[in-house]
C-alpha positions as CSV (number, residue, x, y, z in Angstrom):
1,M,99.6,97.6,167.7
2,N,98.1,101.0,168.1
3,F,101.6,102.5,168.5
4,F,102.7,101.1,165.1
5,K,99.5,102.3,163.4
6,N,99.8,105.8,164.9
7,T,103.5,106.0,164.0
8,L,102.8,105.0,160.4
9,L,99.9,107.5,160.2
10,T,102.0,110.3,161.7
11,K,104.9,109.4,159.3
12,R,102.6,109.7,156.3
13,I,101.1,113.0,157.4
14,V,104.5,114.5,158.0
15,I,105.8,113.3,154.6
16,F,102.6,114.7,152.9
17,V,102.9,118.1,154.6
18,L,106.6,118.3,153.7
19,F,105.8,117.4,150.1
20,I,103.2,120.2,149.9
21,I,105.5,122.8,151.5
22,V,108.4,121.9,149.2
23,S,106.2,121.8,146.1
24,L,104.9,125.3,146.9
25,I,108.5,126.6,147.6
26,L,109.7,125.1,144.3
27,W,106.8,126.6,142.3
28,N,107.3,130.0,143.9
29,T,111.1,129.7,143.2
30,Y,110.4,128.9,139.5
31,V,107.9,131.8,139.1
32,F,110.4,134.2,140.8
33,F,113.3,132.8,138.6
34,Q,111.3,133.4,135.4
35,K,110.3,136.9,136.5
36,F,113.9,137.8,137.5
37,K,115.1,136.4,134.2
38,K,112.6,138.5,132.3
39,D,113.6,141.6,134.3
40,E,117.3,141.0,133.4
41,R,116.4,140.8,129.7
42,T,114.4,144.0,129.9
43,K,117.5,145.6,131.5
44,I,119.7,144.4,128.7
45,E,117.2,145.6,126.1
46,V,117.5,149.1,127.7
47,F,121.3,148.6,127.7
48,A,121.2,147.8,124.0
49,A,119.0,150.8,123.3
50,A,121.5,153.0,125.1
51,Q,124.3,151.5,122.9
52,L,122.2,152.3,119.8
53,E,121.6,155.9,121.0
54,L,125.3,156.5,121.5
55,A,126.1,155.0,118.1
56,T,123.5,157.0,116.1
57,N,124.0,160.3,117.9
58,T,125.5,162.8,115.4
59,D,124.5,166.0,117.1
60,L,127.5,167.2,119.0
61,N,125.4,169.5,121.1
62,A,122.9,166.7,122.2
63,S,123.2,165.4,125.7
64,V,124.4,161.8,126.1
65,N,124.2,161.7,129.9
66,L,121.2,159.4,130.0
67,P,122.6,156.6,127.7
68,L,125.9,156.8,129.5
69,K,124.1,156.6,132.9
70,I,122.2,153.5,131.6
71,L,125.4,151.8,130.6
72,E,127.0,152.6,134.0
73,T,124.1,151.1,135.9
74,N,124.8,147.6,134.5
75,T,127.3,146.3,137.0
76,N,126.2,142.7,137.5
77,I,125.2,141.3,134.1
78,P,128.2,140.3,131.8
79,T,127.7,141.4,128.2
80,I,129.6,141.1,124.9
81,L,128.8,143.4,121.9
82,L,129.4,141.4,118.7
83,N,129.8,142.7,115.2
84,R,128.0,141.1,112.3
85,D,131.2,139.3,111.2
86,G,131.5,137.7,114.6
87,S,134.3,140.0,115.9
88,I,134.0,141.3,119.5
89,K,133.6,145.1,119.7
90,S,133.3,145.6,123.4
91,F,132.4,143.8,126.7
92,H,131.2,144.6,130.2
93,N,131.4,143.0,133.6
94,L,133.9,140.2,132.7
95,D,137.0,139.3,134.7
96,S,139.4,142.1,133.8
97,T,142.4,139.9,134.5
98,K,141.4,137.5,131.8
99,T,139.9,139.7,129.1
100,N,143.2,139.8,127.2
101,N,142.9,136.1,126.6
102,P,140.9,135.4,123.4
103,E,140.0,131.9,124.6
104,Y,138.4,133.3,127.7
105,L,136.3,135.7,125.7
106,K,135.4,132.9,123.3
107,K,134.3,130.6,126.2
108,Q,132.2,133.4,127.8
109,L,130.5,134.1,124.5
110,A,129.6,130.4,124.1
111,I,128.0,130.4,127.6
112,M,126.0,133.6,126.7
113,K,124.8,132.0,123.4
114,K,123.6,129.0,125.3
115,Q,121.8,130.9,128.1
116,N,120.0,133.7,126.3
117,A,119.0,134.9,122.8
118,P,120.9,137.9,121.6
119,I,119.4,141.4,121.3
120,E,119.9,143.0,117.8
121,I,121.2,146.5,117.3
122,K,120.6,147.8,113.8
123,Y,121.3,151.2,112.3
124,E,122.1,152.2,108.7
125,E,124.1,149.3,107.2
126,I,125.5,148.1,110.5
127,I,124.1,145.2,112.5
128,Q,125.5,144.3,116.0
129,Y,124.4,141.8,118.6
130,V,124.4,142.1,122.4
131,Y,125.0,138.8,124.1
132,Y,124.6,138.5,127.8
133,K,125.0,136.0,130.6
134,D,122.8,135.4,133.7
135,S,123.9,137.4,136.7
136,D,125.6,135.7,139.7
137,L,122.4,136.1,141.7
138,L,120.3,134.4,139.0
139,D,122.9,131.6,138.8
140,K,122.7,131.0,142.5
141,L,118.9,131.0,142.3
142,T,119.1,128.2,139.7
143,Y,120.8,125.9,142.3
144,Y,118.4,126.9,145.1
145,P,115.8,124.2,144.3
146,I,118.5,121.5,144.2
147,A,119.8,122.7,147.7
148,L,116.2,122.6,148.9
149,V,115.6,119.1,147.7
150,L,118.9,117.9,149.4
151,I,117.8,119.5,152.6
152,L,114.4,117.8,152.3
153,I,116.1,114.4,151.7
154,L,118.3,115.0,154.8
155,F,115.3,116.0,156.9
156,L,113.3,113.0,155.8
157,T,116.2,110.7,156.5
158,V,116.4,112.1,160.1
159,I,112.6,111.6,160.5
160,Y,112.8,108.0,159.2
161,M,115.7,107.2,161.5
162,L,113.8,108.7,164.4
163,F,110.6,106.7,163.7
164,S,112.7,103.5,163.0
165,S,114.5,103.8,166.3
166,N,111.3,104.3,168.2
167,K,109.8,101.3,166.5
168,I,112.8,99.1,167.2
169,A,112.8,100.3,170.9
170,E,109.1,99.4,171.2
171,Q,109.7,96.0,169.6
172,N,112.7,95.4,172.0
173,R,110.5,96.2,175.0
174,L,107.9,93.8,173.7
175,W,110.4,90.9,173.1
176,T,112.0,91.6,176.5
177,G,108.6,91.5,178.2
178,M,107.6,88.3,176.5
179,A,111.0,86.6,177.3
180,K,110.7,87.5,181.0
181,E,107.1,86.3,181.1
182,T,108.2,83.0,179.4
183,A,110.9,82.5,182.0
184,H,108.4,83.2,184.8
185,Q,105.8,80.7,183.3
186,I,108.5,78.0,182.9
187,G,109.5,78.4,186.5
188,T,106.3,76.9,187.9
189,P,106.4,73.5,186.1
190,L,110.1,73.3,186.7
191,S,109.6,73.4,190.5
192,S,107.0,70.7,190.2
193,L,109.3,68.5,188.0
194,L,112.1,68.8,190.6
195,G,109.7,67.5,193.2
196,W,108.7,64.5,191.0
197,I,112.4,63.7,190.5
198,T,112.9,63.5,194.3
199,I,109.9,61.1,194.5
200,L,111.3,59.0,191.7
201,K,114.6,58.7,193.5
202,A,112.8,57.6,196.6
203,E,110.8,54.9,194.6
204,N,114.1,53.3,193.6
205,I,113.5,53.9,189.9
206,S,116.5,53.2,187.6
207,E,119.1,55.9,188.2
208,K,119.8,56.0,184.4
209,Y,116.3,57.3,183.7
210,V,116.2,59.6,186.6
211,D,119.6,61.1,185.7
212,E,118.4,61.8,182.1
213,I,115.2,63.4,183.3
214,E,117.3,65.5,185.8
215,N,119.6,66.6,182.9
216,D,116.6,67.7,180.9
217,V,115.1,69.6,183.8
218,H,118.5,71.2,184.4
219,R,118.4,72.2,180.7
220,L,115.0,73.8,181.1
221,N,116.2,75.7,184.1
222,I,119.1,77.1,182.0
223,I,116.7,78.1,179.2
224,A,114.5,79.9,181.8
225,N,117.6,81.7,183.0
226,R,118.5,82.7,179.5
227,F,115.1,84.3,178.9
228,S,115.2,86.1,182.2
229,K,118.5,87.7,181.2
230,I,117.1,89.2,178.0
231,G,117.0,93.0,178.2
232,S,119.4,93.1,181.1
233,T,123.2,93.5,181.3
234,P,124.5,90.0,182.1
235,A,127.1,89.4,184.7
236,L,130.4,88.1,183.2
237,N,132.8,85.9,185.2
238,K,136.1,84.2,184.5
239,E,135.1,80.8,183.1
240,N,136.7,77.9,181.4
241,I,135.3,78.3,177.9
242,V,136.4,74.7,176.9
243,S,134.3,73.0,179.6
244,I,131.3,75.2,179.0
245,T,131.4,74.7,175.2
246,K,131.9,70.9,175.6
247,Q,129.1,70.6,178.0
248,T,126.6,72.1,175.5
249,F,128.2,70.1,172.6
250,T,127.9,66.8,174.5
251,Y,124.3,67.5,175.6
252,L,123.2,68.1,172.0
253,E,125.1,65.1,170.7
254,S,123.3,62.8,173.1
255,R,119.9,64.1,171.9
256,S,120.5,64.3,168.1
257,S,120.1,61.7,165.4
258,K,122.7,59.0,165.1
259,Q,123.0,60.0,161.5
260,V,124.8,63.2,162.6
261,S,128.5,62.6,163.5
262,F,129.9,64.9,166.2
263,Q,133.6,65.7,166.7
264,F,135.0,67.9,169.5
265,T,138.7,69.0,169.6
266,S,140.5,71.6,171.7
267,E,144.2,72.6,171.9
268,K,144.0,72.8,175.7
269,E,141.7,71.6,178.5
270,E,141.5,75.0,180.0
271,L,141.1,78.4,178.2
272,F,139.6,81.3,180.2
273,S,137.4,84.2,179.2
274,N,134.9,86.5,180.8
275,L,131.6,84.8,180.1
276,N,128.0,84.5,181.1
277,T,127.6,80.7,181.0
278,E,123.9,80.6,180.2
279,L,124.1,83.1,177.3
280,F,127.3,81.7,175.8
281,G,125.9,78.2,175.9
282,W,122.9,79.5,174.1
283,V,125.2,80.7,171.3
284,I,126.9,77.3,170.9
285,E,123.5,75.6,170.9
286,N,122.1,77.9,168.2
287,L,125.1,77.3,165.9
288,I,125.0,73.6,166.3
289,K,121.2,73.4,165.8
290,N,121.6,75.6,162.7
291,S,124.3,73.2,161.4
292,I,122.0,70.2,161.9
293,D,119.2,72.0,160.1
294,A,121.5,72.9,157.2
295,M,122.5,69.2,156.9
296,K,118.8,68.1,157.1
297,G,119.7,65.8,160.1
298,K,122.5,63.9,158.3
299,G,126.2,64.7,158.1
300,N,129.2,65.8,160.1
301,I,129.6,68.5,162.7
302,S,133.0,69.4,164.2
303,L,133.8,72.0,166.9
304,A,137.4,73.0,167.3
305,I,138.8,75.3,170.0
306,S,142.2,77.0,169.5
307,E,144.0,80.2,170.6
308,N,146.4,82.9,169.6
309,K,148.0,85.6,171.7
310,K,144.9,87.6,172.3
311,A,141.8,85.5,171.4
312,I,140.2,82.1,171.8
313,K,138.9,80.8,168.5
314,I,135.8,78.5,168.4
315,T,135.1,77.1,164.9
316,I,131.9,75.1,164.1
317,T,132.0,73.3,160.8
318,D,129.2,71.3,159.1
319,T,128.7,69.5,155.8
320,G,125.4,71.2,155.0
321,K,124.1,73.0,152.0
322,G,126.4,76.0,152.5
323,I,125.8,79.8,152.2
324,E,126.1,82.2,149.3
325,K,129.0,84.6,149.8
326,S,126.5,87.5,149.4
327,Q,124.6,86.2,152.5
328,F,127.6,85.9,154.8
329,K,126.5,89.1,156.7
330,Q,122.8,88.8,156.0
331,I,122.4,85.6,158.0
332,F,123.1,87.5,161.2
333,K,120.3,90.1,160.6
334,P,117.0,89.7,162.5
335,G,114.3,87.9,160.4
336,F,116.7,86.4,157.8
337,T,116.0,82.7,157.4
338,T,116.2,80.1,154.7
339,K,113.9,77.7,156.5
340,K,110.2,77.3,155.9
341,R,109.6,77.6,159.6
342,G,111.3,79.9,162.0
343,W,111.7,83.6,162.7
344,G,115.3,84.0,161.8
345,L,116.3,85.2,165.3
346,G,118.8,82.5,166.4
347,L,121.9,83.9,164.6
348,S,121.0,87.5,165.2
349,L,120.6,86.8,168.9
350,S,124.0,84.9,168.9
351,K,125.7,87.9,167.3
352,R,124.3,90.2,169.9
353,I,125.3,88.0,172.7
354,V,128.9,87.5,171.4
355,E,129.6,91.1,170.2
356,E,127.5,93.3,172.5
357,Y,127.6,91.4,175.8
358,H,131.0,89.7,175.5
359,N,133.0,92.1,173.2
360,G,133.8,89.2,170.9
361,K,133.2,88.6,167.2
362,I,131.2,86.1,165.2
363,F,131.4,85.6,161.4
364,V,131.2,83.1,158.6
365,K,134.8,82.0,158.1
366,K,134.2,79.8,155.0
367,S,131.3,78.3,153.1
368,E,130.8,76.4,149.9
369,I,127.5,75.5,148.3
370,N,126.6,71.8,148.9
371,K,129.9,71.3,150.8
372,G,129.4,73.0,154.1
373,T,130.0,76.1,156.3
374,S,132.4,77.1,159.0
375,I,131.4,79.8,161.5
376,Q,134.0,81.2,163.9
377,I,133.7,82.9,167.2
378,L,136.5,85.0,168.6
379,M,136.5,85.6,172.4
380,Q,138.9,87.7,174.5
381,K,141.4,85.5,176.3
382,I,142.3,85.8,180.0
383,N,145.7,84.4,181.2
């Protein structure tokens, strides 16, 4: 519990610190951007003053070196000098390969009008306007905050995934420990029950009752073995999937309500696959129990086994309440349940056993509301 509290606190602190850092960077970027934009306008105002100086200079002996030098120093800010009637008089720092195209100049002028207010040049009866566009450096600076935010989102995503994986790993260790401890605790009364069965046989009690008790004890032993295998890589052996599936199906049929009709069919008596019998039996049991719950203890359950060239197909069909199509994948996620009681672990555990341990596949084949559901398992076939 302390681990989860510490993880959550650390996560909040990291997010808060990152938020402060990014906020400061964004604010400094904004301040720098405004200062840089102001400096560029000042530079263009000086540029316009140089234009005015050249236009109003009537003294042939006067030096024009300074105004010309000012005009030459502007190498990065695109400008267009516009007459009062809207005609273009001159331009600087535009793409020389496109300046012969009036549409290009018109487009650049529209951008300049949108970005910055013009600077007026006025002398005698003449009025001209200097329009200018932000420099490439200023344009790049405009997108810097966006890039920074994207980097932050990526960084937070990585942190979130890291904390989530640590949390999941811790939960898995907890569930594994609980499962193994449960298996250990079940082992003690199981040993005692086996002893009592031996005594009952010696007392000439009806074999029918003793056999049923023995079946249930055997079932408890299988359950204990299942729990003991959680968290470990199970051993897979070549097994007849038909007999194993039928064994679990028959056991549940004998211990279910008579209002549930069971039907088992198989194309062949023997179909082989690499299996762990305890874990695969657990999958069949989970699916059948889910079907019984979906029908509220009344209806029909059928289990059909067939094959194709590569796979063995096991299809379990019920006449229950059905599943919405949007939930076909959701039902296999841990914690998802439509029941008032239950942790929603049965189907997620079944998916893990089939797909991770047996390299098979499990999915909802078909479902209709108030008509029923078919879930299919695909297992690799061994000749």
